[in-house]
N, C-alpha and C positions, 0 to 999 in steps of 0.2 A: 504494500498500500504506499510506502515510501512516496514512489511518482506522482502519486496522484495527491499528497500531502505537499509535496513541492511544487505543484502544478494549482492548489489552490492558490498556494503562497504568490506564487507568480501574476496572478489574476487579482490579488490583492493589490500588490504591489504597481500594475498595469493602471490598474483604477486609480489608485491615489496619483500618479502621474497625468491620468487623463484632467484630473482635476486641475491639478498645479498646470498643467499645459495649458489650461484656459483661460489662466491668468495674464498669458502674455502672447504675443504673435507680432510678425513683423509689419502685418498689410492693417491692424486695427491698434492703432496708437490711444494712449489716453494720455492726457496729460495734467498735470498738478491739480489744475480745476477741473478734472472730471470731463476736459470737453472731447467731442465724440471727433475721430478723425476717419473720413473713407478711404478705400486704396482708387485709383484713379478708373479703373471700370467700372466700380461699384458707383463713382459720384455720375460717368455716362452713362449708364442704364438707370439712375436714379432720376436726370436731369430729361432724360428721355421719357418715362414715366409721368412725370412731372407735368411735361409739355402735354403728353396725352391725355393726360384726366384734366387738362384744361380746355383741350379741345373736344373732348367728349361733354365737358358742361356750356361750350358756347355757343349762346345760341343760333349763331352761323354755321355752325358744326357740319348743317347738312350741305354746304359745299365743297369740304374738302373730301379727299380721297385717298388711296393710297396704295401699293402694289400688292399682290397676295404675300410674299412671304416675306415684306415688310406686316402686313396684318396678322399673320402667324406668329412672329415673335410678342408684337404688343400685347397680343390680347394673351398667349401663356405667358409673359411676364405680370402683365397687370393680373392675371389670375391667381397668381403664384404670391404675388406680393399682396396682393389683398387677403386673399382668403386662405393662405396655408402656413400650416406650424410644423415647417418641418425636426427643428428640435424639440420638438416634444415626445415626450416616451408615448411609446403603444406599444402591444403586443403584437396584436393580428393585425395584416396589411391585407388590404384589398382593394381590388380596380372596378369602377361604374366606367360603362362607355357609351355617351353620348350623340348622337346627329344631328346637325343643323345645316342648313343650307344658307348660301349668301347670295343676294342679288350683287349682281356686276353690271356696270356700265358698258358702253359701246368700246372702250379699250381696256376693256376687263380688270377695271379698277373695282375699289371697294369703299363705300361709302363709311365716314366717321360715326355717321348716326345708325348706319346698321351694324355697327361694330359695337357701338352703344347699345341696343337692341341684345344685340347675340350674348353681351357679358352680362346686362342682366337676367336672360331666359338661361344662361351658365348657373349666377347664384341664387338664383330660384329653385334651380334642381335641386343644387347643393344644399341648401336649408332643406330640403325635402327630404334627400337623403339621408339629413342626420339626422332629421324627426321619426324615419322610420328606424332608426338603432333601437326607439327605445328608451330605457334606461340605461343600457349600454354605453359609455364614455364614447365618442366617436370625435374624428377631426379630419380635416383633411390636410392631409401629406404633403403632396404633388400633384400636379396637373399638369398635364401630355395636351395640348394642343395641336393638332395637325389639318390643314385647309389644303384643299385640291379642288380640280376644274371637274366636274360633274360629266365633262362631255357634252354640256348643251353650253355656250358662250354667254347663258343670260346669269347663270349660278354656279359657285362653287362649293364643293360639300367639305362639311369642317366633322371632324371626328375629337371629342372633349377624351380624354382617359383622364379620370378623379380618382389618382392614389390615397384611399382612404386609411384611416389608423384606428385602432378599436382598446378600447382599454386605457387605464392611465399608465399600465406600466410600472417596471422596476427595474432598476439596474441589473445588467446580464448576471447571472452565476450559473455555476457550472451545475452540474446533474449530482444529486447527492447521492449517499449510497442506497440500493435497491430503490432507486428512481427510473424505473424499467419501464418502458410504453410499448403499444401496438406500433406496428409503423403506419398506421393511416387508419381510415372509416369511422376517425373519433369513437374508436374502442379503449381509449383510456388507458388507464397504468395495466399491468401485469399483472397487479393483483387485487384488481377487479373494482378499484375505484375509477371515477372520470370517467366512465362511460358516458358515449354521449355528449362528453362536453369536452374532451381534447384528446389528443393521442400523437405520436413523434414526430412528426411534421409540424403538429402543432407548437408543439414544446419546442423544437428548432428556431421554427420563426420565431417565437416569442423572444427569445434568447437572442437571436440575432439582432433583432428589431428595439433592443433596450437599454443602450445599445452595445456593440461590440466592444469590450473596452482596450482591443489595440491599438487604435488609432481615435484621435477625434475627429467625428466626422464631419465638422464643419467649422468653420474659421472662429478662431477667439470673438467675441462681439459685444463689448461694451458700451451702455447706454446708447441701444442702437436695437434692431430688429435682423435676424437670421433671414434672407427670405429666397426663395430659389428664382435665379433670372433666366435658367433656361434647361431642359430635358434634353440632357446629349444622349442617351440610348437605355433601353432596357434589352438585358440579354437572357437567354435561356440556356440551360444547361443541364440535363438530366444525368442522372447515375447511373444507367445503362452505358454512358460515354466519356463519364469522370470517377475516377478512384475517389476521388474525395467529397464524393456524395454517394449518400447510402442505396446499396444496390446488393439484390440477394436472390436467388434462384433457388427455387424448392420444388422437389417433385410432389408431385399427387393433385388434389383437389383442389381450390382457392381456401386456402388457410394461412390468414395475416399473420405474420411471426414476431415475436416480441424483442422490441433488439435493449440491449442490455446497457444499463448508466457507463458502463466503460466505453462502450462502441460510441455511445450518443455524445461524449466527453471530448472525444477523438476526434468525431463530427465537427462537435464545435468549434475545437481549433481548427479546421480546414477553413474557418470560414474568413480567418486574418489573412488566406491567401488567396482564397478566392474570390471576395470582394474588393481586394487591395491592392492586387498585385494582374499585370499583365498577361495574357496570353501566353506571351513567351516563357513567363515565370509560372505556367500552370494558374493564373488567375484570369477572372471575366473582364476584369477594368480593361475599358479603351478611353473613355473619355471621363470629366468629369470626375464625382466624389460620390462614393456610394451613398445611398439615400435610403431605399427599403430592399428587404427580399419578400417574397411568396412564395411559399413553401406547399409543393402540391404532390399528392401520392398516386401511384399507377400501381394497378395490379394486372399486368398483363399476359396470357396464356402464349407457351413457347414450349416446344420439342428440344431437350436436347439428347442425341444419340439414340433417338425413338424414344424416349420418357418423354411423357407428359408434365409440364409442371407451369407454375408461374414468375415472372419476373417481379420481385416487389422492390420498387424503388420510388426515392423521391426526386421533380425537378426542382430546379432554383431560377423564378426568374426574378431579377435584379435590376432594380433602377438606379441610376446614373444622373444627376445633374449640377449645374452651374450655381454654389451658392455663393452669397454676399453681405455684408453687412450694411445696410442704413440708416439713417435715423430712424427712431419710431415717428407714425404717422409722415403727415407732411405729402400722402400720393390721393389715397379716400379719404374722403369725409368721415 
């Protein structure tokens, strides 16, 4: 058991290091009077969004229009800055998908007034989603906006992906002794507890998002607000193709296996490589900063050497984004 005691001690040290590292960051300086300073990129994004908000509020806004690629950036950034809370702890991460259309003028430009209406619809839909969660605590973590032509020159299609975080969350902790879970299907712990409430995939997701202490997942921000300016990419990796993600083939009829806490802790350790390293170093990182992971469980029939059985494995959907630190308020009313 020595190596697990050392591992727990290491996690404690890393958690403390994370807390202390939040006190210093070369890109977020705090002066003697606690004056807030933005990075150059954050200042540019902030100025653009303030101007965009002023255009939305302008009585003559109907005369203003922009190209689709610009509209995509403005809508996505404004949605995230005004509605998202990427630095709030959460356990479960789910993505909602919504579709809209935007009218285009003869030059295939979109009007500011129509973008304002789109943002109103997006906010109303988000509020509806949050209301539907009932007593469960939920908030928007990240929003991804994709605008494309519909095939007709008179309108464009907008797809809104809204990542929601559920639960208040707690700081990441390793799996304790005998904290064994069935691989999926909300079958609970192997000792019979929490059936229909959680499973190994859910627990891994909860710990990965709460957050992984190996890295500070966003820049230090004092007297300001952490915001997502853009969504860089969402990548997927299944255990059948990645040795650092759970995969097990078992012969016979469908019978979800139990994953012991030792294996779960090993999978948990793999998150540091998977989420923060490039593909050349065994990870999934392409651009941006790790934002959230959605862990999904799969049970697929497969025959091996003439023997029927099932592949039991997890798949990781990982979202990366660009974070900035801007002053509290100043963009939305």
